[in-house]
MARVEXMAR-785517 format. One record per atom (N, C-alpha, C, O): residue in three letters; x, y, z. Coordinates in steps of 0.05 Angstrom, whole numbers, plus 5000, padded with zeros to 4 digits. Example, Ala and Ser with C-alpha at 12.3 -4.5 7.8 and 13.67 -1.06 7.14 Angstrom:
% MARVEXMAR-785517
ALA526448865156ALA524649105156ALA526449345156ALA528549345169SER525749555142SER527349795143SER525850015157SER526850235161
//
This chain:
% MARVEXMAR-785517
UNK873445297804UNK871745517809UNK869245507791UNK867145597799UNK869545387767UNK867245367749UNK865045197760UNK862745257757UNK865844977774UNK863844807787UNK862344957808UNK859844927810UNK863745107824UNK862345257846UNK860445457834UNK858245497845UNK861245597813UNK859445797801UNK857045667787UNK854845787787UNK857445427776UNK855245297762UNK853045217781UNK850645247775UNK853745117805UNK851645027824UNK851645207848UNK851045117871UNK852145457844UNK852145647866UNK849545657881UNK849545687906UNK847345627867UNK844745637880UNK843545357885UNK841245337892UNK845145157882UNK844244877887UNK846344727904UNK847044507897UNK847144857925UNK849344747941UNK848544487956UNK850244327963UNK845944457961UNK845044227976UNK844143997958UNK843143787968UNK844344027932UNK843743807914UNK845943587917UNK848243647919UNK845143337916UNK847043117918UNK848643097892UNK847543087870UNK851243087895UNK853043097872UNK854842847873UNK855942787894UNK855142707850UNK856942487847UNK858942557825UNK858142597802UNK861442557832UNK863542637813UNK865142397804UNK866042227821UNK865442367778UNK867042147767UNK869642277757UNK869642457741UNK871842167766UNK874542267759UNK875842067740UNK876241827747UNK876542157717UNK877741987697UNK880741947704UNK882142147710UNK881641697703UNK884441637709UNK885541447688UNK884141327672UNK888141417689UNK889441217672UNK889040937683UNK889840887705UNK887740767668UNK887040497679UNK889540337685UNK889440147701UNK891740397673UNK894240247678UNK896040387698UNK898240277705UNK895140617708UNK896740757728UNK895040777753UNK893140937754UNK895740627773UNK893940607796UNK895640647821UNK896940457831UNK895640887831UNK897040947856UNK895041057876UNK893941277872UNK894540917897UNK892440987916UNK893041247930UNK891241397936UNK895641297937UNK896241547951UNK895641787934UNK894741987945UNK896141777908UNK895641997891UNK892642047889UNK891642277889UNK891041827888UNK888141857887UNK887041977913UNK885342147912UNK888141887935UNK887241997961UNK887942297962UNK886342457972UNK890242377953UNK891042657953UNK889242827935UNK888343047943UNK888542727911UNK886842867893UNK883942887904UNK882743097902UNK882942667916UNK880242667928UNK880142867951UNK878143007954UNK882242877968UNK882343067990UNK882243347979UNK880843517990UNK883743407958UNK883743677946UNK881043747936UNK880043977940UNK879743567921UNK877143627909UNK874943657930UNK873343847929UNK874843477949UNK872743487969UNK873043707989UNK871043827998UNK875543777996UNK875944008014UNK875144268000UNK874144458013UNK875644277973UNK874644507958UNK871644527959UNK870544747962UNK870244297956UNK867344297957UNK866344387985UNK864344537987UNK867744308006UNK867044398033UNK867244698036UNK865544828048UNK869444808025UNK869845098027UNK867645248011UNK867045478018UNK866545127991UNK864445247975UNK861645187986UNK859645257973UNK861545058009UNK858945008022UNK857444778010UNK854944768012UNK858844587998UNK857544357986UNK858044108003UNK860344008004UNK856044018018UNK856343798036UNK855743528023UNK857043328030UNK853843518006UNK852943267994UNK854443197968UNK853343197947UNK857043137972UNK858743087948UNK860242817954UNK861342777975UNK860242647934UNK861842407934UNK863242377907UNK862242487887UNK865442237907UNK866842197881UNK868041917880UNK868441787900UNK868641837856UNK869941577852UNK871841607827UNK871441787810UNK873741427826UNK875641417803UNK874941187785UNK874140967794UNK875241237759UNK874841017740UNK877040807744UNK879440857740UNK876140567752UNK878040357758UNK877040097746UNK874840007753UNK878539977729UNK877839727716UNK879239487729UNK878239257728UNK881439547743UNK883039327752UNK882539257781UNK883439047791UNK880939417796UNK880439357824UNK877639447831UNK876239577815UNK876739387856UNK874039447865UNK873639747867UNK875539907873UNK871239837861UNK870540117861UNK870340217890UNK869240087908UNK871540457895UNK871440587921UNK870140857919UNK870741007900UNK868440917938UNK867141187939UNK868541357960UNK869041267983UNK869141607953UNK870441797971UNK868341997980UNK866842117964UNK868242038006UNK866642258018UNK868342378040UNK870742328043UNK867042538057UNK868542668078UNK866742728102UNK864342758100UNK868042748125UNK866842858149UNK867543158150UNK869843228147UNK865543328154UNK866043618154UNK866543728181UNK867843938184UNK865643598202UNK865843708229UNK867043498248UNK866543258245UNK868643588268UNK869443868273UNK871443978253UNK872044218252UNK872743788237UNK874543878216UNK874443678193UNK873243468196UNK875643748171UNK875543578147UNK876943308152UNK879143298163UNK875543098144UNK876742828146UNK875842658122UNK873442628118UNK877742558107UNK877042398083UNK876042118091UNK877141988109UNK873942038077UNK872741768082UNK872741608056UNK872241718035UNK873441348058UNK873341168035UNK871540938042UNK871640818064UNK869740868023UNK867940648027UNK868040468003UNK868240557980UNK867940208009UNK868140007988UNK865339867985UNK863939848005UNK864739787961UNK862239647956UNK862239357967UNK860239217966UNK864539277979UNK864639007990UNK863038978016UNK862338758024UNK862439208028UNK860839208053UNK858639408050UNK858539568031UNK856839408071UNK854639598070UNK855639888072UNK857239948090UNK854740058055UNK855640338055UNK853340518060UNK851040458056UNK854040768069UNK852040978075UNK852641208055UNK854741338057UNK850741258038UNK851041468018UNK849841728028UNK847641728038UNK851341938025UNK850442208031UNK849342228060UNK846942268064UNK851042188079UNK850242198107UNK849542488114UNK850442678102UNK847842518134UNK846842788143UNK849042908161UNK849042858185UNK850743058150UNK853043158164UNK852343368185UNK853843408205UNK850143508182UNK849443728201UNK847843628225UNK847343778243UNK847143378225UNK845643268249UNK847443268273UNK846443298296UNK850043228269UNK851843208292UNK854443358283UNK856043258267UNK854843598294UNK857143758288UNK859643688305UNK861743798301UNK859243498323UNK861443388339UNK863143598353UNK865643598352UNK861743788366UNK863143988381UNK864344208364UNK866144358374UNK863544238340UNK864644448322UNK864144728335UNK861944768345UNK866144898334UNK865845168346UNK864545348326UNK865745448307UNK861945398330UNK860345568312UNK860945858319UNK860345948341UNK862145998300UNK862946268305UNK860646458301UNK859446478279UNK859846598322UNK857646778321UNK858547058330UNK860147088348UNK857447258316UNK858047538323UNK855547678331UNK853747728314UNK855247758357UNK852947898366UNK853148198358UNK855248308358UNK850748318353UNK850748598345UNK850748778370UNK851049028367UNK850348668394UNK850148818419UNK848049028419UNK848149228433UNK845948978402UNK843649158401UNK841349028416UNK840448818408UNK840549158437UNK838449048454UNK835749078441UNK835249298429UNK833948878442UNK834148628457UNK835248398440UNK834948168449UNK836348448417UNK837348228400UNK839448058415UNK838947828420UNK841548188423UNK843648058439UNK844548248461UNK844948488456UNK844848148484UNK845548308508UNK848048188521UNK847947968530UNK850248338522UNK852648258535UNK852848398562UNK852548638564UNK853448238583UNK853748358610UNK855548178627UNK856147958618UNK856248268650UNK857848118669UNK856148058693UNK854848238704UNK856247818702UNK854747738726UNK856047818751UNK858047968751UNK855047728774UNK856147808800UNK859047718804UNK860447848819UNK859947508791UNK862647408793UNK864547538772UNK866847458770UNK863447718756UNK865047848735UNK865347688710UNK866947758692UNK863847468707UNK863947308683UNK862247418661UNK860047528666UNK863247408636UNK861847508613UNK859447328607UNK859847088604UNK857147448605UNK854747298598UNK853447428573UNK853647668569UNK852047258558UNK850647358535UNK847747258536UNK847347018542UNK845847428530UNK843047348529UNK841647508507UNK843047638491UNK839047498507UNK837547618485UNK836247408468UNK837147178467UNK834147478454UNK832647278439UNK834247158416UNK833846918410UNK835947308403UNK837547198382UNK839747008393UNK840346798380UNK840847078416UNK842746898428UNK841446638437UNK842646418433UNK839146648448UNK837646408456UNK837046238431UNK837145988432UNK836446368409UNK835846228384UNK838346068375UNK838145828370UNK840646208374UNK843046068363UNK844145868383UNK845345668375UNK843745918409UNK844645728429UNK843045468427UNK844045248430UNK840445498423UNK838745258420UNK839345108394UNK839344868393UNK839945258373UNK840845138348UNK843344978351UNK843644758341UNK845345098365UNK847844958370UNK847444708387UNK848744508382UNK845744728407UNK845144488424UNK843844268408UNK844544038412UNK842044338391UNK840644138375UNK842643998356UNK842443748353UNK844544138345UNK846444018326UNK849143948340UNK851043888326UNK849243958366UNK851543868382UNK854044018374UNK856143908367UNK853744288374UNK855944468369UNK856444638393UNK854844648412UNK858644778392UNK859344978413UNK859245258400UNK859245278376UNK859045458417UNK858945728407UNK861645868413UNK862645858435UNK862646008393UNK865046168396UNK864346458391UNK863446528369UNK864646628411UNK863946908409UNK866047058393UNK868447048399UNK865247198372UNK867047358355UNK866547648361UNK864247738362UNK868747798364UNK868548078371UNK869948138397UNK870947958410UNK869948398404UNK871348488428UNK869348488451UNK867648668452UNK869448298470UNK867548278491UNK867848508512UNK866148548528UNK870148638511UNK870648848531UNK868949098526UNK868249248544UNK868249138501UNK866549368494UNK863649268493UNK862549218472UNK862449248517UNK859749128519UNK857649308507UNK855649208497UNK857949568509UNK855849758501UNK856149858473UNK854450018464UNK858249788459UNK858649888432UNK857349708412UNK858449488406UNK855149778402UNK853649618383UNK855049618356UNK856449808349UNK854649408340UNK855749388314UNK853549438293UNK851549308293UNK854049638276UNK851949698257UNK851849498234UNK853549318232UNK849849528217UNK849349328197UNK851649298177UNK852449068171UNK852749518167UNK854849498147UNK857449388159UNK858849238145UNK858049448184UNK860449338197UNK860249028199UNK862048888192UNK857948938207UNK857548648210UNK857548508183UNK858648288179UNK856348638163UNK856348528136UNK859148498125UNK859748298112UNK860948688131UNK863748668122UNK865148428136UNK866748288124UNK864548388162UNK865648158176UNK864747898163UNK866347708159UNK862147878157UNK861047638145UNK862147588117UNK862847358110UNK862447798102UNK863547768075UNK866447678076UNK867347538057UNK867847748097UNK870647658100UNK870747388113UNK872947288118UNK868447258118UNK868346988129UNK869646968157UNK870946768163UNK869347178172UNK870347188199UNK868447068220UNK869147028243UNK865947018211UNK863946898229UNK862046728213UNK861746768189UNK860946528226UNK858946348212UNK856146468212UNK854646428194UNK855446618233UNK852846738236UNK853147018248UNK854447058268UNK851847218235UNK851747488247UNK849147528261UNK847047528248UNK849147548287UNK846747568303UNK845647858302UNK846148018321UNK844247918281UNK842848168279UNK840448128261UNK840447938245UNK838448288264UNK836048258247UNK835948498229UNK835448728238UNK836348448204UNK836448668185UNK834848598160UNK834548368153UNK833848808147UNK832648778121UNK834748828100UNK836848948106UNK834248748076UNK836248788055UNK835849058042UNK833749118030UNK837749248045UNK837549508033UNK837449488002UNK838749307991UNK835949657990UNK835649647961UNK838349687947UNK838849567926UNK840049857958UNK842649907945UNK844649677949UNK846849677938UNK843849477966UNK845649247971UNK844348987962UNK844948777973UNK842548997943UNK841148757934UNK843048557922UNK842448317921UNK845448637913UNK847348447901UNK848548267923UNK849748067916UNK848148337948UNK849148177970UNK846848007982UNK846947938006UNK844947937966UNK842547787976UNK843347527990UNK842147458010UNK845347387979UNK846047127990UNK847747138016UNK848646938026UNK848047378027UNK849247408053UNK847147428075UNK847747478098UNK844547388067UNK842447408086UNK841047128088UNK840846988068UNK840047068112UNK838746808117UNK835846828109UNK834747038101UNK834446598113UNK831546598111UNK830446788132UNK831546808154UNK828246938126UNK827147138146UNK826647018173UNK825246818176UNK827747148193UNK827247078221UNK824447158230UNK823047008244UNK823647388221UNK821047498228UNK820247708209UNK821847808193UNK817747788210UNK816648008194UNK815648218213UNK813948158230UNK816648458210UNK815848668228UNK815448928214UNK815548938189UNK815149138229UNK814749408218UNK816549608232UNK817649548254UNK816949828219UNK818550048231UNK816650288232UNK816150418212UNK815650338256UNK813450528260UNK814250728282UNK816550758289UNK812150858292UNK812551068313UNK811050988338UNK808750898337UNK812351018361UNK810950988386UNK810151268396UNK811851448399UNK807551308400UNK806351568406UNK805551578435UNK804651388446UNK805951818448UNK804751848475UNK801751818474UNK800451918455UNK800651698494UNK797751678494UNK796451948495UNK797552138508UNK794151978482UNK792852238480UNK792252348508UNK791252198525UNK792852598512UNK792352718538UNK789352798541UNK788052848521UNK788352808565UNK785552878569UNK785053178562UNK786853348565UNK782753228552UNK782053508545UNK781753668570UNK781553558592UNK781853928568UNK781654108591UNK778854108602UNK776854038589UNK778654198627UNK776054218641UNK774254408626UNK771854368624UNK775454628616UNK773854818601UNK772654698576UNK770354748570UNK774254518563UNK773154388539UNK770854198546UNK768954168531UNK771154068570UNK768953888579UNK766454048584UNK764253968575UNK766754278597UNK764454448602UNK763154538576UNK760754548574UNK764954608557UNK763954708532UNK762454498516UNK760554558502UNK763354238519UNK761954028504UNK759253958516UNK757353898502UNK759153968543UNK756653888557UNK754654108557UNK752254068551UNK755454348565UNK753654568568UNK753354728543UNK754154968541UNK752354608522UNK751754748497UNK749054888499UNK747554848518UNK748455048479UNK745955198480UNK743555018481UNK741655078496UNK743654798465UNK741354618465UNK740954488493UNK738754458503UNK743254398505UNK743054278531UNK742154468552UNK740554398569UNK743154718551UNK742254918570UNK739354988568UNK737955028588UNK738354988543UNK735555038539UNK733754818552UNK731754878565UNK734654568549UNK733054348560UNK733254358591UNK731154328604UNK735654418602UNK735854428631UNK734254668642UNK732954638663UNK734354888628UNK732755118637UNK729755058637UNK728355138655UNK728954918616UNK726054838615UNK725354658638UNK723154678650UNK727154468645UNK726654288668UNK726454448694UNK724754388711UNK728254638698UNK728254798723UNK725654958724UNK724354968745UNK724955078702UNK722355238702UNK720055058708UNK718155138722UNK720054818697UNK717854628702UNK717654558732UNK715554548743UNK719954498744UNK719954418772UNK719154648791UNK717954608812UNK719854898783UNK719155128799UNK716255208796UNK714955288815UNK715255178772UNK712455278767UNK710355078774UNK708055148778UNK711054818776UNK709054608783UNK707754658810UNK705254648811UNK709254708832UNK707954768857UNK705954998856UNK703754988867UNK706755218842UNK704955448839UNK702455368824UNK700255458830UNK702855208803UNK700555118787UNK698654938803UNK696254958799UNK699754778820UNK698154598837UNK696454758857UNK694054698861UNK697554968868UNK696055138886UNK693755278872UNK691555308883UNK694355358847UNK692255498833UNK689955308824UNK687655388824UNK690655068816UNK688654868808UNK687254738831UNK685054638828UNK688554738855UNK687554608879UNK687054308876UNK685654188891UNK688254198856UNK688153908852UNK690553828835UNK691853988822UNK691153568835UNK693553468821UNK692853318795UNK691853098797UNK693253448772UNK692753298747UNK694653058744UNK696853068755UNK693752858730UNK695252608728UNK697852638712UNK699852498717UNK697852828693UNK700152848675UNK702453008688UNK704752998677UNK702053148710UNK704153318721UNK706153148736UNK708553218736UNK705452938749UNK707352778765UNK709452638747UNK711752668753UNK708652498725UNK710752388707UNK712452608695UNK714852568690UNK711252838689UNK712853058677UNK714953158696UNK717153218688UNK714253188722UNK716153278742UNK718353068746UNK720653128749UNK717552808746UNK719552598749UNK721452598725UNK723852558729UNK720452648701UNK722252658678UNK724152888679UNK726552858673UNK723153118688UNK724953358691UNK727053308712UNK729353378708UNK726253178734UNK728253118755UNK730352918744UNK732752938751UNK729452718729UNK731252518718UNK733352658699UNK735652588699UNK732352838682UNK734152978663UNK736253138679UNK738553138671UNK735453278699UNK737253438715UNK739353258729UNK741753328729UNK738553038741UNK740352858755UNK742352728735UNK744752708741UNK741252648712UNK743052518692UNK745152718681UNK747452648677UNK744352968677UNK746253168668UNK748353218689UNK750753238682UNK747553238714UNK749553278735UNK751453038737UNK753853078741UNK750452798735UNK752152558737UNK754052548713UNK756452468716UNK753152628690UNK754952628666UNK757152828669UNK759452768663UNK756553058679UNK758653268683UNK760653168703UNK763053198699UNK759753048726UNK761652958746UNK763452728735UNK765852728740UNK762252538720UNK763852318709UNK765852428689UNK768152328688UNK765152618673UNK767052728653UNK769252888667UNK771552898657UNK768653018690UNK770753158704UNK772652968718UNK775053028720UNK771652738727UNK773352548741UNK775052398720UNK777552368725UNK773952308698UNK775352168677UNK774852308651UNK773152238636UNK776452518646UNK776152678623UNK776752528597UNK778652368597UNK775352568576UNK775952428551UNK778552518539UNK779552738545UNK779752348523UNK782352408510UNK781952598486UNK779752598474UNK784052738480UNK783952908457UNK784052748431UNK784452498433UNK783652868409UNK783552728383UNK786252588378UNK788352708382UNK786152338369UNK788552178365UNK789852258339UNK788652358320UNK792552228338UNK794152278314UNK794152028298UNK795351828307UNK793052028274UNK792851788258UNK794151818230UNK793751658213UNK795752028227UNK797152068202UNK799452258206UNK799552398226UNK801352258188UNK803652438190UNK802752728186UNK803952908196UNK800652768170UNK799553038167UNK798453138194UNK798853378201UNK796952968208UNK795953048234UNK798253088254UNK798053268271UNK800352938252UNK802652978269UNK803953248263UNK804853388281UNK804153308238UNK805353568230UNK803753798240UNK804854008247UNK801053768241UNK799353988250UNK799354008280UNK798554218291UNK800253808295UNK800353818324UNK802953938333UNK804653998317UNK803253958360UNK805754058371UNK807653838379UNK809653888391UNK806953588372UNK808653358379UNK810553308356UNK809953338332UNK813053218363UNK815153168343UNK816352888349UNK816352798371UNK817352768327UNK818652508330UNK821552538336UNK823052668320UNK822452438358UNK825252448366UNK826652208353UNK826051978360UNK828352248334UNK829552028319UNK832452078313UNK833652288319UNK833751868302UNK836551878295UNK836851988266UNK835351918248UNK838852148263UNK839352268237UNK840052048216UNK839352078193UNK841551848225UNK842251628206UNK839751478196UNK839651408173UNK837851438214UNK835351308205UNK833751488187UNK832451398168UNK833651748193UNK832151938177UNK833351948149UNK831851968129UNK835951938146UNK837151948119UNK836551698103UNK836751708079UNK835851488116UNK835151238103UNK832351248090UNK831751088073UNK830751438099UNK827951448090UNK827751558062UNK829751668051UNK825451528050UNK824951628022UNK825351928021UNK824552078039UNK826452017999UNK827052307996UNK824552477995UNK824552688008UNK822452387982UNK819952547981UNK818752568008UNK817652778016UNK818852348024UNK817752348051UNK819352548068UNK818152698084UNK821952548066UNK823652728082UNK823053018076UNK822953188093UNK822653078050UNK822153348042UNK819453448053UNK819253688060UNK817553278054UNK814853358062UNK814553378092UNK813153558102UNK815753188107UNK815253168136UNK817753228152UNK817953128175UNK819653378142UNK822053428157UNK821453578183UNK822853538203UNK819453758183UNK818853918207UNK817553748229UNK817353838251UNK816753498222UNK815553328242UNK817653178259UNK816853028277UNK820253218253UNK822353068266UNK824153258282UNK824653478275UNK825053148304UNK827253268320UNK829553058320UNK829352858333UNK831653118305UNK833752918300UNK836152958317UNK836853188325UNK837552738323UNK840052738337UNK841852528325UNK840952338314UNK844452578328UNK846452378319UNK847552218343UNK849252048339UNK846552278367UNK847552148391UNK845751918398UNK843451948406UNK846851668394UNK845251428399UNK844551408429UNK842251328436UNK846351478446UNK845851458475UNK843651638484UNK841951558500UNK843551878473UNK841452068480UNK838751968470UNK836751988485UNK838651858446UNK836151758435UNK835051528451UNK832751528458UNK836751328458UNK835851098473UNK835151168501UNK833251058513UNK836551368513UNK835951448540UNK833151588541UNK831551538560UNK832551758521UNK829951888521UNK827751688517UNK825651698530UNK828151498499UNK826051298493UNK825751098516UNK823451018522UNK827951028528UNK827750828550UNK826450928575UNK825250778590UNK826651198580UNK825451318603UNK822551418598UNK821351548615UNK821451348574UNK818751418568UNK818251718571UNK816251798583UNK819951878560UNK819652168560UNK817352238541UNK817552198517UNK815252348552UNK812852408536UNK812952658521UNK810952748508UNK815252798521UNK815553038505UNK815652988475UNK815053158459UNK816352738468UNK816652668440UNK815352408434UNK814652248452UNK815052348408UNK814452078398UNK817151968388UNK819152118385UNK817351708384UNK819851578377UNK819451368356UNK817451228355UNK821451338338UNK821451128318UNK822350868332UNK824150868349UNK821150648324UNK821750388337UNK820850168319UNK818950188304UNK822149938321UNK821349698306UNK819549528324UNK819249568348UNK818249338311UNK816349158325UNK817649008347UNK816548988369UNK820048898342UNK821448738363UNK822048908387UNK821648818410UNK823149148383UNK823849318406UNK821349418421UNK821449468445UNK819149448406UNK816649528419UNK815649318438UNK814449388459UNK816149058433UNK815348848451UNK816548898479UNK815248848499UNK819048988480UNK820349048506UNK818949278519UNK818349268543UNK818349488504UNK817049728516UNK814249658525UNK813349748546UNK812849488510UNK810049418518UNK810149248543UNK808449288561UNK812049068545UNK812248908570UNK812949078594UNK811849038616UNK814649268590UNK815449448612UNK813049618621UNK812749668645UNK811349698603UNK809049858610UNK806949708627UNK805249828640UNK807149438625UNK805249278642UNK805849318672UNK804149248688UNK808149418678UNK808949458706UNK808249748715UNK808949828737UNK807049908697UNK806250178703UNK803450188714UNK801850008709UNK802850398729UNK800050438738UNK798250488714UNK795950418714UNK799350618694UNK797850668669UNK799850688646UNK802150768650UNK799050608623UNK800750608599UNK801250898591UNK799551068594UNK803650948580UNK804451208571UNK804551238540UNK804051448530UNK805251018527UNK805651028498UNK803950808485UNK803250608497UNK803450848459UNK802150638443UNK803750618416UNK805050798407UNK803550378404UNK804850328379UNK802950388356UNK800950248353UNK803550588341UNK801750678319UNK802350538293UNK804550568282UNK800450388283UNK800850258257UNK799950448234UNK800150378211UNK798950688241UNK798250878221UNK800651048213UNK800651168191UNK802651068230UNK805051228225UNK807451038222UNK808950998241UNK807750918199UNK809850728194UNK811650828171UNK810650938151UNK814250788175UNK816150858154UNK816550618134UNK817150658111UNK816150388145UNK816450148128UNK814849918142UNK815049888166UNK813249778127UNK811549578138UNK812149308126UNK812949288103UNK811649098142UNK812048818134UNK814848778123UNK815248708100UNK816848838140UNK819648808133UNK820548528140UNK820148448163UNK821848378122UNK823148128130UNK825848178143UNK827648278131UNK826048098169UNK828548128183UNK830147868182UNK828947658188UNK832647888176UNK834247648171UNK836947658186UNK837847868195UNK838047418190UNK840747398200UNK842747428178UNK842047408154UNK845247478185UNK847347498165UNK849047248165UNK849847148187UNK849547138142UNK851146888140UNK852946918115UNK852347058097UNK855246778115UNK856946778091UNK855546658067UNK853746498070UNK856346738044UNK855046648020UNK855346348016UNK853446218007UNK857646238022UNK858145948019UNK857645788044UNK858845568047UNK856045888062UNK855645748087UNK854245478083UNK852445458066UNK854945288099UNK853645018098UNK851245018117UNK849744818117UNK850845228132UNK848745228152UNK846145368142UNK844245398158UNK846145458118UNK843845618108UNK841245448110UNK839245548120UNK841245208100UNK838845048099UNK838044958128UNK835644958135UNK840044888144UNK839444808172UNK838245038187UNK836445008203UNK839345278183UNK838145518197UNK835345568188UNK833645648204UNK834845528162UNK832145578152UNK830145388165UNK828045478175UNK830845128167UNK829044938180UNK828644998209UNK826444968220UNK830745088222UNK830545148251UNK828845398256UNK827345408275UNK829145598238UNK827445838241UNK824545758238UNK822845858254UNK823845588219UNK821045498216UNK820145348240UNK817845378249UNK821845178251UNK821045018275UNK820545198299UNK818545158313UNK822245398303UNK821845578326UNK819345748323UNK817945818342UNK818645818298UNK816145968293UNK813745788299UNK811845878313UNK813845548289UNK811545368292UNK811045288321UNK808845258330UNK813245268336UNK812945188364UNK812345418382UNK811645378406UNK812645668373UNK812145898389UNK814545978406UNK814346168422UNK816745838402UNK819145908418UNK820246188412UNK820946338431UNK820246258387UNK821346518380UNK819746748391UNK820846938402UNK817046718390UNK815346928402UNK815746938432UNK815747158444UNK816146708445UNK816646708474UNK819246848481UNK819346998500UNK821346788466UNK823946918471UNK823747218467UNK824947368483UNK822247308447UNK821947598443UNK820447728466UNK821347938475UNK818247608475UNK816747718497UNK818347718523UNK817947888540UNK820147528526UNK821747498550UNK824147688550UNK825747688569UNK824547838528UNK826947998525UNK827048218547UNK829248288556UNK824848318555UNK824848518577UNK826048418602UNK827648558615UNK825448168609UNK826548058634UNK829447978631UNK830947978650UNK830247918606UNK833147888601UNK834648148606UNK836848138617UNK833548368598UNK834848628602UNK834848708631UNK836648838641UNK832748628646UNK832648678675UNK834848518688UNK836248618706UNK835148268680UNK837248098692UNK840048198685UNK841848178702UNK840348318662UNK842948438654UNK843348718665UNK845348848658UNK841548808681UNK841649078693UNK841649298672UNK842849508676UNK840249248649UNK839949448629UNK837349608634UNK837149838625UNK835449488647UNK832949618654UNK832249558683UNK832649338692UNK831049748696UNK830049698723UNK826949708722UNK825749868707UNK825749528737UNK822749528738UNK821949768754UNK822049768779UNK821049968740UNK820350228753UNK817950338739UNK817550318714UNK816250468754UNK813850588743UNK814450878735UNK814751048753UNK814550928709UNK815151198699UNK812651368697UNK812851608691UNK810351248701UNK807851398698UNK807251548725UNK807851448746UNK806251788722UNK805551948745UNK802751868755UNK800951808739UNK802451858781UNK799851788792UNK797852008786UNK798352248788UNK795451918779UNK793352108771UNK792152228796UNK791152078813UNK792252488798UNK791152628821UNK788652788813UNK788552918793UNK786652768831UNK784252928826UNK784753208837UNK785253238861UNK784553408820UNK785053678828UNK782353828832UNK780353768820UNK782454028849UNK780054188854UNK779554368830UNK781254448815UNK776954408826UNK776154588804UNK776954878811UNK776554968834UNK778055008792UNK778955288796UNK777055478782UNK775255398767UNK777455738787UNK775655938776UNK775855938745UNK773755988732UNK778155878734UNK778455878705UNK776855658692UNK776055668669UNK776355438707UNK774755218697UNK771755298693UNK770355178677UNK770855498708UNK768155588706UNK767855828687UNK765855958687UNK769855868671UNK769956108654UNK767556118635UNK766156328633UNK766955898622UNK764755898603UNK762055928617UNK760256068608UNK761855798641UNK759355818656UNK758956098666UNK756656198665UNK761056228675UNK760856498684UNK760156688661UNK758556878665UNK761256638638UNK760556798615UNK757556778608UNK756256968602UNK756556518608UNK753756478604UNK752056618625UNK750056748619UNK752956598650UNK751456728672UNK751357028669UNK749357158672UNK753757138664UNK753957428661UNK752357528637UNK751057738638UNK752457368616UNK750957448592UNK747957448598UNK746557638590UNK746957238612UNK744157228619UNK743357448638UNK741257568636UNK745257508657UNK744657718676UNK744457988663UNK742758158669UNK746358038644UNK746258298630UNK743758318613UNK742558538610UNK742958088601UNK740558098585UNK738058158603UNK736258298595UNK738058038627UNK735758088645UNK735758378654UNK733658508656UNK738158488660UNK738258768669UNK737358948646UNK735959148651UNK738258878622UNK737459048599UNK734459038595UNK733259248590UNK733258798598UNK730358778595UNK728958948617UNK726959078612UNK730058928641UNK728859078664UNK729059378659UNK727159528664UNK731359468649UNK731759758643UNK729859848621UNK728760058623UNK729559678601UNK727759758579UNK724859778589UNK723359958581UNK724159588607UNK721459598618UNK720959848635UNK718859978633UNK723059918651UNK722760158667UNK722660408650UNK721160598655UNK724360408629UNK724260648611UNK721560678598UNK720560898596UNK720360448590UNK717760468578UNK715660578598UNK713960728590UNK715860478623UNK713960568643UNK714260868649UNK712261018650UNK716760958653UNK717161238660UNK716761428636UNK715861658640UNK717361328613UNK716861498589UNK713861538586UNK712961758580UNK712261328589UNK709361348586UNK708161538608UNK706361688603UNK709361508632UNK708361678654UNK709061968649UNK707562148655UNK711462008638UNK712362278633UNK710562408611UNK709962638612UNK709862248591UNK708262348569UNK705462418579UNK704162598568UNK704362278599UNK701762338610UNK701662608624UNK699462738625UNK703962688635UNK704062948648UNK704163178629UNK703663408637UNK704763128604UNK705063348585UNK702363448576UNK702163628559
//
């Protein structure tokens, strides 16, 4: 055990062990048994590049090594012939059954039954490990209860399985919790870097009344009224002058242009109304009537100061099925917490809508730039091979392709149907309430005109009355 602890972090370093023996006591069977015991122990500790030899003065030196796959096999090589030192054992696993445990969390791994009732597994993590197994000539052995297809395995449950060495790879993407940092060596090289943020409903269009209020301001009304007065008074002015001054024609054309442009702007804004102010912070979310529909378990994982400040911005549930059903059907009553990988599925699904319903907000994130990793046993011999394969899939673009294709994997597994959840946009007739501000302006102007007329009449009749006195 001391040897394993000494090179715990250097398992892939090439090791040559010299075993001291009695030079006058030479029994080959005993040496083979001791070599088998030592090398099998090295294999259990995840040390593949180990060779040993015995001190022998009376006969030719022999090197002991082993084949690790599909099972342990002792090898002896003599210097009398050409030998191969430290062979690459992971290049060919010779049909070794690689034990994998899927988390059944979509789109990571998806378990379903096909038309013939056969169990099938898909998802971008399954495609990753299946390609890894094919490259290294291994087979896959599914660990877990396949009958419970919809029961996902949470992070701590899978970590306990991996720590018990019940599986070679845990197919889940997890970050390392701060309170579990002592279990760092149960995590692989990062599969991807993502974020845990909020998907927000797209901003709704402002009301028609707000459009009218934005366009028909006092300054704009004054300009329009001036243009109307100009167009009405020009014909009268021409009759009085009995000739057409050169500056009046361009002035009339400009007034007509302003009136037409204003009318076109109002019509375009009524047809495609601008969106309301976007929510770009948790404070803005707290001030709005929108709430984040989330899981209580995820909320408890967040920072304590954040929970105390923004607790009113959340609507929490402990029911996973309710949460996923609300998010999967694009219910616009709430915003939802989501990771980058799962958002890829939602984004692909929205491409089949007439219009998008949600957006991924990078301004409202609970955790950003998170390294997501697979779970592996601490003494696994596959750690370095998995690291190289992760880098290769990233460089080739395969991993990104598998993630983007996850939506169609879920469609094939009958987890999602290609359906347009967006409502068709209908043009509605303008109602009396939409003219409320215009009517108020009109009534105000009318009352002002009546008041001026009454004041003028009072002045006339008062003066006339005073003349009679």
